[in-house]
N, C-alpha and C positions, 0 to 999 in steps of 0.2 A: 614392454614389449607384446606381451600378450594381452589382445583386446577380449574382456570378458563379453562374449554376446550368447546370446540363445537362437540365433539365427532370423529372428522376426524381420531385421531390417534388410535382409538378403535374398535376390531372387532362389530359389530352391535349385539343386544341383548347378551351381555356380561358385567358383572357390577364387574367390578375390583373396590370394595369400600374399603375403608381403617377403619378399627377401630381406635378411638382413642385410644392413648396410656394411661396407666393406673394412670398416675402422674397428667394428666392434672386437671385441675382446675375449679370448678364447671360454675364460671361467664366466663371465658374463650370459656367453650364446648357450654355455653349457647347462646354467643353472636356467635360464629360461626354456630350453628344450627339458628339462627333466621336469618344470612344472607342465607344459604342454603334454606330457607322456602323460604323469599322473591325471591329469584331467581327462584324457582318451580314457585311461582306465577307469573312470569314476563312470563309465558306461556302460559296465557291469551290470549293473543292475535295472537297467532300463529295458523297457518292454520292445521288442524289433518284429513290426509287424509283419513285415517280408522281408528278405536277403538277411534273416538271424545268425544264419549258420555262419555267412562270411563276417558279420560285425561281430560275432564272437571270437570267430579265428582272426580277426585285424586285433581286437582287445589283446589276446592272449600273446600275439606278436608282438605288438607294443609293449605289454609286460616284460617280454624279455628282452626288449630294445632299453625298457626304463631299469632294468637288473645291470645291465652294461655300462649306462650311463655312471648310475649308483657307484659303478666298480672304480670306473674311471674317475671320477671325481675322488674317490676316496685311496686311489694307488698314487694317482699325478697330483693331487693338492692344486692347489692354486700354480703348480709349476706346470701348465698348459702350454705345448708348444705351440705357436702362431702355424705351423701346420694345420692342425687341426681346423681351424677355420671353415676351411672349403667344407671338408665332409659333414661339420656340424650343421652348416648353414644349408645343403642339402636335404637333409634329416627333418630339419627344425622346417625348411618350405613342403615338405611331404608329409609332415605332421600337422600341418595347421592345414592342407587340404582335405584329410583323413577324418580332423575334427570337424570341420564342416559336413564332410558328407556322412556322418555319424550324426550331425545335427540334423541334417535332413529325414535319416530313416526313422526316428524316434521325435519326428516334429507332429503335432497335435494338427488335424486335419489336414494331410497330406500324405496319409496310409492309402487311400487307395492309387493316388497316382504314385506312389512310391512303389506299389506291388505293379502297376504296368508300366513301369518302367524297370524292372525288374535285369531286363538283359544289360542296359546301358548301367546302372549301380553296379551289377558285377564285373563288368568290365573296368569301372572305376577304381574298384579295389584292387582287381587285377593290376593296372597301370600303377596305381599309387605304390605296392607292394613291391614292384619292380622299381621303382623309382628310389622307394627305401633302398632296396638290394645295391643300387648304383651308389647311394651314398656311403653306404655303409663299405664299400669296396674303395671308396676315394678315403673314408676315414681310417683304412687298414695299413697304410706304408707311413704315415707320420707314427703311428703306435708301435712298429718294428724298432727293436734296440731298446727301448723304455722300458722301465723298469715294470716288474710283474707280465709276466709270459701269461699269466690266465688270462689276460685283459684280453691280449690277441686271439686267445681261443673262442673265448665267448665272444670276440665279433665273428669270427667263421663260421660260428655254431648259426648267432642268427641270420647272418647273412645268407645261408645254406637253406635256412628255414624258410625267410622269405622269398629266396628264388622258387621254393619246392612248393608254396603253398598255392592251393588250386582254388580259385572261387567262381562256383558255377553257380546258376540258378535252380533252387532244390527244387525236388519233383512237387513239395507240397504249395509252394508261389506256381509252378508252371498249371497245375490243377485249379487252382483259384482262378488264377488269371482266365481260364476256358470258362471257369462259369460264370466271369462277370460278361464274357465275350456272348454266352449263352442266353444272358439276359439281355443285350444289347439288342441282338440279334429278333429278340422277341419282338419288343420295342417296336424295331425297322419292319418289321413282318406284318404285326397289327397296323402298323399304318396311323397309329393313332385312335383305334377303335380300340372297342373295351373287349379284353382279352377272350380269345374265341369259343372258350369253356372254362366251367369252374375248375374241373380235373387242372388243365392246363394252367388256370391262375394260383391254384394250388402249390403246382410243381415250381412257377416262378417263385413264389412267398418263400418255399422252404429253400431253394436254392440262395436265393440273396438272404437269407438268416444263416446259411452258413459260410456264405462272403462277408457279412457283418461280423459274425462270431469268429472267423481267422483273423479278421483286421484288430478286432479289439474293438470295436464300433456298437457298444450295449445300451449307448441312451440316447436322447431325442438329440441332446447337447454336444455328443460325438457327431453326430450326423450334422447336424448343422454348422459344425468346425470346418466340417469336410466340403459342404457345400459353399461356403466363406472362400475358401481355399481355391476351390477350382475355378468360382468366378473374378478373384484377381488374378489366375493365369490367365484367363479367357481376355479379360480385361488388357492385360499388359500385350500378350502377344498378338492381338486382335488387327492390328494396322499392320503386321508383317504377313505381307504375301508369300514368302518364302514358307511360313508357319500354318498357313491356311490350312492342310490336314490336319497339324496338330489342335489344332483350334476346334476343327471339326468333331476330333475324338474327345476333347477335352469336355466339348458340349453334351456327348454324349454320354460320359461320367455323369455331367451334372446330373443328365437327366434321371440316370441310375441313382444316384444318393436323394435327389428330391423326390424323386418315387417311392425311396426305402421310407426317408424321413416322414414323410404324409402316411404311409398304410403301414409302415410296422410299429410304430410307435403310439400307444395311445395316449400320452400324457407327456406335457413340458416340463423336464426336470431344472427349471429356472426361473426365477420372478419376473427378470426385466424382457416385458412381451417382446419387444421389441425396440430397433439400435435408432433411437433417438438422437437428433443434431447434438454435436459435442456441445456440454454447457457445463457450469460452474456445478461440480458434483465428481467428488472422489478426490484421490490422491496428486492426480494428476491438474486439476483444476487448482488445489493448494500451492502447487509450483509454478503455474500459468499467473496466480496472482500476484507472484513476488517478481514475478518479469514485467518488461514494458516491450511497445513494438520493436525497438532498436535490437533488441537482443532476436528477433526471428527476422531482420532483413540480410540479405545477400550481400557479400562483403564488394561484391562487382554493381551488381545494379541498384543497389539501396533501396531495393524493394522487399515488402514483405515476400519470403519464398513460397512458392506456389508446390514445390518437388525437391525438396531439399534433400539433396544427396552428400555423401561423405567421399573424400578422395582422400588417396595413400597415407597422406601427412597429418589427416585426422581432422581438417578442417573441412567446413560444410558451405555448400552453395545451393544457389537456387539452380536446377539441373540445365535449363536452357540458357542459362550465364555462363555455366562453368563449358558446357557442351561448345559454344560459340568461342569460348576462349582459346581450347584446343584445336578447334577448326582453324584459328587462325595462326595454327603452328608453334603455339606457345605449348613447351612440356615440362609446364613447372607449375609452382603453387601460388597463384594470385597473391596469398597473403603470405609466405614466407620467402619465394624465390624458391625455394628447394626445387631439383631438378627430380620430375616424378620416374620411379622406374617404369610405371604402369598408366595410364590416362583410363582404367576402370574406375566407375562412380557406384556406391551404394548405396541405396534408396535410405534415409534416415528417419525411419517411419515414429520412432518414439516423438520427436522434434516436431513431425508432420501433425500429427494429435495434438501436441502441445499448441503450435498454432491454431489448429482449430478450436478449440476449448477458448483460448486467448480472444480471438477475434469473436467469437459467441459470447462470451462474457463481455467484451466491450462494446459492442453493436457495432463491430467490423464486419463489411462485407466479408465472407472467408474467398479466400485464393479459390479459383478451379483450376485443376492441374491440365494440363494437355489430354488426359485421357479420360476426361469427364464427356466430351462428347461424343468420342467413341465410345466411352460405355453404352450411352444411349443407343446411338444408330446402331451396336450391334444387336439389340436387343427388340428390334421390328421382326426378326426371324428367330428360329427356334435354335441355329447352329448348325444344325445336322439332321436328319430324316429320324434317328434314335430318339433323340431329343425331344423331336416333335411328337413322335408316337409317345412319350413317357408323357410329357405333359399333359396330352390330352387325358390320357388313361386319367391321369393324377387329377385332373378337373372334373371327370365324371365322378372319381369317386366322393371329391368333397362333396359335389352336389348332392351324392346318394347319402354322404352321412350329413348334410344338414338337413334334408328330407326325413330322414329315420326318425323314428320314436325312440330316439336312443339316449335323450337326456341333456341336461344342462354343460355336462363335460366334454361330450362327444361334441355339440354343436359350439363350443367356446373353442375347443382345438381347432375345429375345422375353418373356423372362421379367424382364426390367429393363422392358418397355415396360407389362407387365400391374404391375408394381410401379409405375410410376409413374400409370397409369389407374385402378388401383383405390385408389388413396391416399386420395383425396376424394371422389370420385364413386358417389353410393350407384345411381344408375342403370347406372354402367360396370360396379362390382359384378356387379350381376346378369344384365348382357348377357357377361360374360366366364364367370361359375358356368356360364348357360345354354349357353355352346360346350363346355362339357367340358374346361377350363384346369387344374382341381385335380388331378386325377386324372395330367395329364402333368407339372405341376409338383412333383408326390410324387416323381416319379421323379429330379428333377434333384435329389433331398437328399440322395441318396447319390452324387452327382458330386464327383471329386476336383478339379475347378476349385473354388476359395474364392471366384471372382466368382459362378459359376452357382449353387451351393448358398446364398449370401447373398442374390441377389436371387430366387429362390426362393422361399427359407422367408420373405423379405420380402413379397412378392406375397400367400403362403398366410396371411401376419398378415393383412393390409388382407382378404382375401376372408373370411376367418375372422368379419370383423364381419357378415357377410349371413347372413340367416335360415337359408337351405337350407345353406351352405356346409359347416356344423360336422359334419351327419350327412354329408356326401359324404367330408370328411376321415378321419372315423373307419372309415367303411363301407372305406374303400380302404388299411386300413393305416396313415394319417399320422400318427396318436397314437403309436406307435413309433419313427416314420421321424422326428418331430419331437422326441422326448424323443433320439435318437440325436445329430441336433443339438445341443439344449442340453447334451449330456454332452460331444460329442468334435468339435465345429464349428471347421472349420478357421480362420473368423477370429471376435473377439470377438462382432462385428456380428451375426455369422450365431446366434451363442448367446443374445445379449439379444432379437431377432427371435423366437427360438423359445419362450422364456419367457413374451413376450408374448402367442404365440400358444395357448399352455396357458390364459392368462387367458381368452380370450375362446372356448374349448372348454370352460373349468371354467363359463360362466354358462348349463350345462345339468347339471342336478343328477344325470343316469344318468352325465355325463362326467365331473363330480368324483369320482363315486366308481370308477370306472373310472382315472381317473388315479393318486388315491392307491392304488388296488390294484396297479397297476404296478409298485412299490416304487421302483423307480428317478428316478422323477420329483422328489420330494420330495426326495433327496441331490442330485440335479443341478441343482434351484433352489437351493437352501442352498449349492453350491460356487460356483455363480456370484454370490451375495451375498459370498461369501469372496476370490471372486477377482477378480469382473467391476469395468469402470469404472464411473462413475455412473448410465450408462443402463440397462445391465444389473443393477444391485443393486436400482434402482427396478422394472425390469421384474421380474425375481425376487419381490420381496416384496409385489407386487400380485398377482403368480400365486400366490404360498404363501396370500393374503390370500383369494384367490378359493378355493381349495381347503378354506379352513378353513368355508367355509359349509355344507361335510359335515361334520355330526358324528364321522362316522365317521374323517376324516382327522386329528383332533386327536389322538388319539396317534400316529399315525406321524409326525407333524410334531414333537413333544416328542422321540418316540426318535430322530430323527434330529440331535438336539444343537440345536435352532431357537433355543433361549430365550438360551445362551451366547454364540451367532455373532449374533443380533439385538443383545444387550444389547452386544457388543462394536463394533457399529457404530454404536450408540446415542451411543456414549462419543467415539468417533473422528471420526466423521463432521460437520462444518460447515453441511451441507445442510442447507436447512430442510425440504422434500422427503421427503428419506432420512430423516430424524427423525421427520417425520408419519406414515411409512409404516411405520415401524418399528415406532413406539408404536399404528399398528393393529392390526399383527399380534399384539405382546404382549397389547393390549387383548382380543383375539378367545380368546386361548389361556387368558387369565386367567377368562374366562366359566365356564370347567371347574375344576374342585376341585384336577384333577392339575397345570391348567396353570398357575394359583394359586401353586400350592406350588413348583412349579420356580421359579418367577421370585422368589420370596420367597427362596429356597434361594441365590440368586446375588447377592443383598444390593443386589437393584436399587431400593428404596423411596427410598432418598434422592437417588438418581440422579432419579427420575421427580418427587418434590417439585421438585427442584431444576430443573428443566426446565419446569415449572408456572410455578415462580417468573418464571425469565427469557426464555421464549418470547413472540414478539410475536404470533405466528401463533395465529389464532381455533381453526385443526382442529386443530394440535399442543397446544395447551390443553384443547379438549375430548377428545381421545383420553386426555391423562394422567389428567384426572378420570374417565375410562370404565375406566381400568387400576386408579386408587386404589379406586375404587367397587367394583369385581369382586373385590379382592384382600382389601378389608375384608368383603365377602358371605360370600366361600369358605374369606379364612383365618381371619376374626373377631377374638374379642380381641388376639390378637399384633400385630395390623396397626395393629388400631387404638388402643392404646397407645402405638405409635411416632409415628403422626400426630398425634395430641393433645400430643405434645411438640412438631411442628414448629413455632416461632414465626411463619414467614409463610404456611403453610398458608391459616388462616383467612382470610387475608387477598385470597388469589387466590381463594377459591372465593368471598366475597363480589363479590368485583370481576366474578365471570363471571356472576353474578345479574342483573346491569345490563346487563352488554356482549358477554354471549355470546349463542349462538343458544338457541332456545328449548329445543331439545335436550339441550345443555350447560348452560344454566340448572337443568333438571329432575336432571341429574345430580347439578349442583351442591349444588342444595338436598338431597337423597337423603342425600350425603355429611356435609353440614353436618350435618343431624340425625342421623345415628350418630354423628357425633362428641360434639355435645350430649348425646343419649342418654347415653353412656357419660361424658362429663364429670360430669355430675348425679349418676349413679348412683356413680360414685369419690367423688365431695364428701360423697353423704350415708354414705358407709360398705356401700351396698348391694351383694350379690353381683353380680360383672360378670353384663350379661346375654350370654345370647344371642342374636346377630343373625339374626333370621329372613328369610330370603332373600324368601319371599312380600310381605316389607312394603316391598321397594324394585325387585321384580322389574318393575313398569311402566314404570322409568323408560328400560327398555333400547329 
């Protein structure tokens, strides 16, 4: 009856408590209530960064209630009257909410936010204790006249204490909240310029240290947890117009913790230097490997879930599907038909992580939630003036650290912070580029320290997405340095980041040409396709695809032996994303006659047709059709004659007419026309036609 939860899958300060069902027996309910009260009492040893006195009082009062419940069980045994159900049910509902509140008060990463919400938290304690007193009032009449007068006395005592308990914000909490607001005001007044003088800067640092010490944020990782929590809250509330002021305040607090993490901590206290895409590592992946895609499909839509959420019955659905179900007037569980008391949904974070790990391990495109685009657009601006000021100060600080003769450890830490800050925020990238970090990061690419080199090239990868950064990288000799890391990087991760950086540089036509002319870049990318891990192979393929947007690079890619290498990858890989990317490169090469002939010489036609027949990916099928169409156009009758003999090809092409994208449908239609035209001429004994490129060029 009681769900064991650490609160990780529930929005903070939300209390999705479930009322016990009407026909539950008093004995079962009492046992569950005792278990829940014990769980609350176990928080006695936990650290409360704010509202500590209120939390301790809560635990004390629930301890008294636990004594009462145990007394009822001892005195009345299993002969509990049905009249107790209502009172026990009210207590059970209230204690669930108190349990959630204590989880939030002790949750890692939410300490600053819970401090700034101290008034609301204190109000919640107050409201819930009044509810507990009400539940005890309901409990008292059924106990009257029963054996054990002492039970009635204990009920009256606990009820009185619950009603008299005062829950106020502690003066220490108020003082630290004022300290936080003072720092935010400093960020706001500085407007993103360096703190006005050294004395003022030192005073700000002293205040921040005092705040962090009060919250128990003693390590870099503690501060990083606060950053991640605030970022998730901003992402969740961003599209809610009614919460816009709250989002601004969250953004200001984000600036506070980012500044604190970068400036106050000299070292990173964990080995995992960046959040990588979910992959086959750790216990979660071991669990994912034992499952199949059907385990992750929504029972309503039958699609792999993007945002799995759990409803009152414990069943999980994709958020969009279950919300449509509820909006249609259904207040039942689709799986069981059970009538729901509440249509509130709780995010299933553990399942979402498993889905991401499973998709990554099996080459399935990871479903993107509806929040993703929102998260990207919100990062164009800082979110608040205080956050803007804090980020500009951080960017200047990190640039100074890279420029100082402070040593490898300091440079590595600064590069890592830039890597983190530039990963998801467009505004952060802008501030860092303006602060002049790119030339300083380029110097680290020749470092003999593997971690520094990796962090620097990963930071440059993120910054290369900024419009102004590409020119800065190239003008400062960055192209040659990135290619050198691609060739000889001390870590595979550095090489794969270098490949991705080339992809973004290749988005500029002049740089596509420049990279192709370097002579070494294409060979190094193909070497990564051959030697790299899955992420490295993917980055290399995407970079090659980008280079092929410049027609002059086709010959260089062909001359470096790309066709045989990519066809080998197409044969050996089981990852759908690598197969799709390989076909995209081959399809682009096949647009020119030389490329089409090279592919045909390697006997790839049966393999391409087989992939079209077997693949379930619409993107893979589209690239297959593009490739077959290009081969038919550029190599003519020899290819078409082979294709018309394939018994399954026509079925695959016709399915794309109805099931594919509009672009895939056009390409499939063009290829069908070619095959029909050839078949009709062959049947009538006419001379095989020359297939005119102009007839089908419109489909590209």
